[in-house]
N, C-alpha and C positions, 0 to 999 in steps of 0.2 A: 659490776652490777647491767654495764651495758651490753656486754658480750656473754652474760647468762642469759637475758634477755631476747635474744638475737639469735644462740641457740634453741629457746625458746619457738619461737617464732618457725624455725626451719626444720624444728622437730614438729609443730603445727601444720604444718603446711603436708609436710610428707605423709601426714595423717587425715589430708583433707579438713583441720579444720581453720580455714580460713578468716573469723574471728577473730579466733585463739591469735593468729599469727599477725593481725592488724592491729589488735589488743598493744600485743610484746611490743612492736616497734614504734608505735606511737606515744607506749611508756618510755621508748630510747629517748626519744625526740624531746620530749616535753623536758627528762633532763640535758640531754645534751643537743639544740636544734643544730647543729652542724656534721652531724654523723652522719656520713657519707651510707653506711652499708645499711641505717637502719632506712634512710630516706630513698634510698635505690631499691631495697627490699620491698618498702611498704608500694611506691609505684606500682612495683610486679603485681605484687596482692590484688592494687585496686585494678587494674589492666584486665587480670585473672575474671575479677568480677564484674565485669564488665562497667566498670568508674572510670571513664576514660578520661574526662576532661579533668578530675582531680587525680588520678594519674599523669596526665602531661604534665598538670604543676607542680607533683613531687617530683618526675625526673627531671624538669629542668632547673628547682632549686637542689638534686643531686648533681647536675652537671657544675654546676656553679661553685660545686665543692671539688668535684676532681674532674674538669674538663676533656681528661687526656685518656677516660672509659672510654673504649670500643664497645663495648657489648652493652655497656648502658646507655649510648648515642644509638647506635641502631635499636633499643628496645623501643627509644623516645619516639625513632622513626616509626617500628612497629604501629604505636600509639596511635603519630599523627597521621597515618594513613588509616587507620580503623577509624577515625574522627573524618575522613576525607579532605586531610588537608597534606595532599601528595608534592606539592610542589616542597613546603617547608619539610619534608619525609624525608624526601631524594637529597635534603640540605644537611640531614641528620647524619643518611648514610654517606653521603661523601666527606664529612670530617671524620662518622667510623672510621670510614676507607683508606686518610692519611693516616691514620694512628697504626692503622692494621690492614693492610692491602691486601694482603691474602682471606681474607676475612670474608668465607662463602657465603656466610648465612646475608653476610651487609649484604652481598654482590647481590643474592636473588631479590630480596625486599625492596633494593634498590630500582632492577628492572620490572618489579611488580608494581612500585611506587609511581613508573614514569612512565607503564602502559597506561595506567587510570590515569595520569596526568595529560595523556594524551601526545607522550614520546616515545613512539616503541622503536625508533632508527636506533634512539641514544639506548635502548632498552638493551635491544640487537646487538648491539657493539659491546657491549661487556659482557652477554650471555656466549657470544659466540667463543671470546675469548676464554671466559670460564669452563665452554664443553671442551676445549683443548686439554684444561689441567684436569680436571673433571669428568671423564667421558660417560662413565660408569652412576652419575648424580644423574637421578631421575628427575628433579625437579628444576635442572639445568635447561633438557630437553623440552620439559611440557612450559616450561616460562618462553624457550623460544619460539613456540609454537604459536602460543598467546601472540608472543610481538609482531610473529610472522602473519598470523590470522588479521592482525587490524592494519598490517600492510597491506594485506589481498594477495600476498602470496602466499597464496591456499594450496596448493601443490608439495612445497618444502614445507609450510604450516602440517603438513597430511603426514612427513617423513621425521618430522621434529617427533611429533606423538607418537610413531614407528618406534622410532629409537628409545621412545620414554616407555615402550609399553614392550621394547625386546628388553627390557632391567627387569621389567614390576609389568607382567600384566594381568592386574590389578587395578592398576592404575586409576577410579572411576575416572576423573578429570582428565586423563588423552583421554582415553572415548573417549566422552563429552564434546572437547575440543575437536578432536578425530570428528566426530561428526556435522558438527558449526560448519568444520571447512569443504567438508562434503556438500553438503546442503548448499553451499556459496558457490557450489563451483556444478551445480543442479544434477549432483547424483547423490537423487534422493534414498534411491533402497540401499545404497551402500553407506549412507547416513542413517538410516535408519537402523541397519544392523549394529552400527555403533552405538548409537541411543541405547541399544539393548541392554549390552555386552552391559555398560555405564548401568544403568539401572539392574542391572542384575549381582552387581556390585553393591551398590547403593541405593534401595527402591524406594528410600525415604526423602530425596529429593525433586520439589516439584519439579523446579526449573525442567528438569532431563525431563516429566513426562511433559512438560509445554515443547519443548523442542522436537520428542516426538513423537506427537500429535500433530505438527504443524510438518514436518517430515510424511505422514500418513495422510493428513489433508492435501499435501501438493500431491498427490498419488492417488489424489480422487478416491482414497477410503476413508469415506467422511462417516461411517458408524464407528469404525475404529479409532478416530482421531477423535470424536465424542465421547470413547471412552479414556479416553489417556484424558483427554480435559477432565473429564470427572475424579479421573487418580490422583492428576495437580492439584484440583480443587481439595477435596479430600484431605491433601496432607498438608492446604497454603488456601484458606477460604477465602483470603482476604487479593487473592492478582487480581488486580482489574483486570489485565492482560490475562489471562488464563480463560476472565468470563467472556472478555469483547473475542475472543477466538474461541472460544466454542460456539458463538453467535455467528460468525464466521458459518464453522463448519453445519451449524443448522438451518441455516440460507440456501446454504450448496441441495441440504437434502431436503429443502421447501417446505421447512418447517419454519414459516416466516413468525407465526405469534411468540413461538418459545424461542426464537432468537431474539424479540423485541425483549423479553426478560432477562437476556444473558446484555443485553447491551445498557439495558438499564440496571441493572446488578454493575455492571461494573462503572458506570456513572453515578450509583453510588459511593464505591467507592473513591471514583476521583473525577470528581464533579465539572473539572473541566476538560475530561477527555473528550474531545474534538473529533476524532475519528470515531470513536463507541456514537457519540451523538447524531453525524452525519451519517454512517449505518443502520442508525436505529431510524433514521430520517429513512431512506429509502425502504428499508423494509415498511413503512407504514405509505409509502407511495405503492408500492407494489400491491399494498391492498388495495388501497384505492381511497384511503384516506389522505386524499390528498391538502385538503388545508394542516392541519396538524403536521403532514409530511413537510410542507414546502416551508413552512416555519422552522424544522430544524435543520432543514437542508441547508440553509446560512452560515450551518459550521462549517462548512466548506472553505469560507473565506479565513478560519483559522487554521485549518489544514498545513497553508504554505500563506502564510501571509506575506501581504505586499502592500511596501511603501504606500497611503494614501497621494493618488493622482490630483484630485480633486475632492475638495472639502466638503462638497452641499449634499449632501445624501438626502433623500426622496425619503420622506418618511411615510407610512403611510398612512391612510385617510387623510392625506394633504390637497388642500385645494390645489389644483396644477391647472386652473385655468388660465391663460392668456402666459402663462409661463415656459420656458424651452429646459427641456427637458434631455439633457445626452443618456443613453442606454450603452450600455457598454457588452458589447459580445465579450464573451472569457472563455467559452468551453470550445468544445469541435464543431467539425463544420454540422453534424444532423442537429446538433443541440440548438445551434445558429438558425438554422432551418424550421423545427421547430416552434420553436420560442417567440419567432420575429411573428406571428400572428400578435404575439400583444401590441403591440405597437399602435394598430389602428386602436384599441381599446385606451389607449394614454392619449391618441388625438380626440377620440370622440369626448372625454372629458374637456378637452378644450387645449390640452398643448401644444405647439410645434415639437416634434423630435429629433433629433438627431442621432442617428446609429451607425456607433463604430466599431467596425470590422475587421476581419484581416483585411490586407488587402488584396487578398486573391476571393476574396467571396463580393466587392462592391459590385461589380457589376450584374451579377448576379439578382442580390437584392436590390437595385436600381427597381424594379418588376414588382418591387412589395407595395400590397394591397396600403391605400391610403398616401404612396411615394413621400415616404419622407427623406429628411437628405441623409446620403447616405455618405458617409468619411469612411478612408483608414487607418488602421490603432497607430501608422504612423504619421496621421496627420494631426495639425496641431487644431484642436475642433475651437468653432465660433463662441461668443459668449452666450453662456448659459446659464438658469438658474438652481438648478437641481441638475443630478444625477443617480444611473441606478445601473446594476447587474441585470442584463437580459436576463440569464436568469434564475434572478430575483423576480420579476414582474408576476408571475404565478403567483406567488408570496401574496405580493404590494394587492392585489387583485382578489386574494383569499377564495382560491381556485377552486373548487370541485368537480366530482364526476361529472353535476348535470350544469356545466357553468363552464364548460373548457370553451373557449370560441373557436368553433370548427367548419366558421361560414370559407368552405373553398369554393375554386381557387385561390388561392393567395398572393400564388408566382405568377412567373408565366413564363414563356420560352421568348426568343426572338423572332420574329416574326420570320426574317429576309434564311436567318442562318435552319430557322421550321423548314423552309422551302429549300434548302439547301439538302438537308438529309433525306427530304422524304423523296426527294430525287436520287439521291444516290442508294436508299434501299431499293426502290422501284417496288412495285406494285407483287403483289399475289403471296398468298399462304399466310398461316397467323403468326403474326411478329410478335415475338416474344422477348424482351430486352434482360439481361440478365447477370447478375454482379453475384460473386461468392466470396471479397472479401473482402475488406475495407483499408485503403492504406495505413491508415491508425491506426489496426492491430485489433485485438482486442479479444480475450481469455474465452476460447470455446466458440467462439460466435462463427468462425469460418468453415468453409466444407468443400471437398472437392470438385471442380467442373465434372468430373467425371458421374455425378450421384443425378445426374441432368438427364442422363442415357433412356431414362423411363418415359420422360415427356419426349423427347424424340421421335417417341414410336411411333406417338399421335400424329394422325396421316395430317398433313396441310402444313403442321408446326415449323416453325422457324426459329432458332434460337440465334439471339443476336449479343455479342459480348457487349456489355456497357463499362466494363473495367479498361482504364488505358492501355496500350501498347507494349508499356515499360512493365503492364501489369498481370500479363498476360501468358508467361513462360509454361503457366502449367497446361495450357493447350496444343503446344506439340505433342503432349502424351496421354491420348484421349483412347477410351476403346472403342476398337471398332465398330465401325455403323453411326458414335456420331459427330455430329458435325453444330459447328461452333461459328458461325460466322463472324471476323471481325473488321471494326469501323475503319483501319486504318492508323499510319503513325500519326495524322493530324487531328484525331479526336483527341478532344479538350488536351491538348499540348501547348497551348497555350498558358499566358498568364494569369486567365482568369477560370476559377473552378465551377464545372458543371453548366457553361457557356451551351458546350455542346450536346454535353447529356439530358438536356431540358428539350435542347432543338430536337433532338431524336425519338423523345419520349411522345413529341405529339403525333408521332407515325406510328408508335407498338399498340399494340389490342391489347397487350399484359405485361409487368415492370415484373419480376422474379426476385427477390434480393436478399441477401445475410441481412441482417441487422447492420445494416451501415447508411451513410448520409444519402446514399442513390435509395433506397428506400425512402426516406423522407422529403426528398427533393420530389418524387412520385404522389404523393400520397399531398405534397405542400398544392403541385401543380392539376389535382383533380385526376389522377391517371389509375386506370386500375392496377393495382398492387399487391403480392404476396411475399411475406414476410415470411423466411424459415428461422426459427426462432431455437434456442438451446434450452435446454429441459426448464432451466431457471433463468431466467430471462432477465434485462434488465427493466426496470424498476418502473419504465411509462406503459409497458408493455402488459402491465398486471401479469394475474398467476394462469386463468383459466379459458377469458374468451376467446372466441375465434374472429373477434371484430377490436378496436381502439374507439374509443369518444377522438383522440387524438384526426384523424385521417380517416373522416367516410366511406372512402373508397380503397381502403385496402383490408383487406383478410391476414389472419396470422397462420401461421401452421406448425406448432409447436410439439418439442420431441418428445415421444412417450416415454424414453426415458434416457437418461445421460448418454448421452455421443451417439444417440439411434437416428443419424438423418435418413438412413435407411425407410424409415418408418416413415418421418415427414415427406419424404419424394412419393414415397407410392400412395398416401394422401394428397399429395397432387396431385400425381395421376391419372387419383380415382378422377378429382374435379376437376377439369381439365376439360372433358370432352365435354361436361357440360354446359362447362363456363364459355366456355368455346361455338356451341353451335348454341347459346343463346345471344352469343356477341355479334355472331353470323345474322 
């Protein structure tokens, strides 16, 4: 009877009647619970119908009845792998291979489990051996590409994909992984071609469209990236990652309100999606909705959690009169300069303030309005009652556009250094200090100093580089007729940041800068400063105005279109003659 029922089960499976096949197997096991064939077949049926936990139980029972069946062990490993129990899956594949060392399917599955368990080196070792025995096995080469990519051996991963594709040009997985490896090598156009080949074979995979959109976005082809994210979301509307990246593309297209909608969609799907919350906050800040934006800006602490050094957080609304507050600078130099203005507000509420910053910023900040105690990050702070990140102070004070503390100057140059540089610069000319890039980088913020050529043609203008000597290599290849003075190898060459820059600025008629800490320094010193901004700038500069509530002496010049620095400098040149005449 058991044999007849098992034959019926096999026939039902061939006909696609999984329910009948399961019934037959269970009937056999009712009569004979130790029937290995029925137990094994039922486990296979359950795994095919997606009931993986039940399948695992029956495979485990089957192996107690026949522990030497390599195929059953490998199948059990497949189910464990599908359940995310990758280490246990590897154990089952290992035991299957002890029984049958040349079991190619088990070797491949084991490699996949090892990669999923974060052990790509072990996976690659066995795959290389199998590749020698089975050079035409496409799955061997594809899995090699996965392991190699995990090991960041991307050129070799591409080679493995190419070997797989020589066997079968229609292997979509190989085209996909080839695209991933090319993307990691920053060969974005080639990555896009590979993603397109994969999508032509299997158009219904959302992740392929997401990766294709990522390549398009990196190539600054944002409308096409947006369309690709839409295709991905049509296939998988619950992809928080696709919603998030759609928001990124919309931000770069200056569609900030639409980007917020995308980030909120991502957050509905994954409520603790810190990066989506953070990007939403940046969009709100860019729209001038500061109070709401600074609340979400706190999500930055969840992006790269650090162990809490001090356990006494300052709470919004807390009475700090008579308390000592440690304020911790945590971001770039421009942020430190911009947000240090809030120290005075803490002092006005009766707090004694200790400001902890990068060691090379201590000397500059000793001139800070209110004269708080300034210490280096590396110093052990004196006793304090509460602590807060410097960049959290705008949120603590519920900052809005009309409540930004903008009393300038709130930093000052050292008088002796100011006099030294006044004499070094000498008299004569309309002196413009210029900076075109930041040592910290920043995508799309920097430009070539050659763009200053139109300004240099205005009579009487002297262009003076505020880049440090080692940052001035581009000055060796300026267009004919463009002269930019350098301040020498000793300019800001010491351990203290911007000490000479601040001193030089006291003798300048104007500072023109990319979006760098130099711009913040000039604004904090109350010096006239023009800032060249990319088309979609950093949140603090908002979207459209030519001025900023953060720095009353600052004027903003914005790219009229992405990448159009020529338009920025044409506007500056037209404005400079008027400004120069007024200044004189």
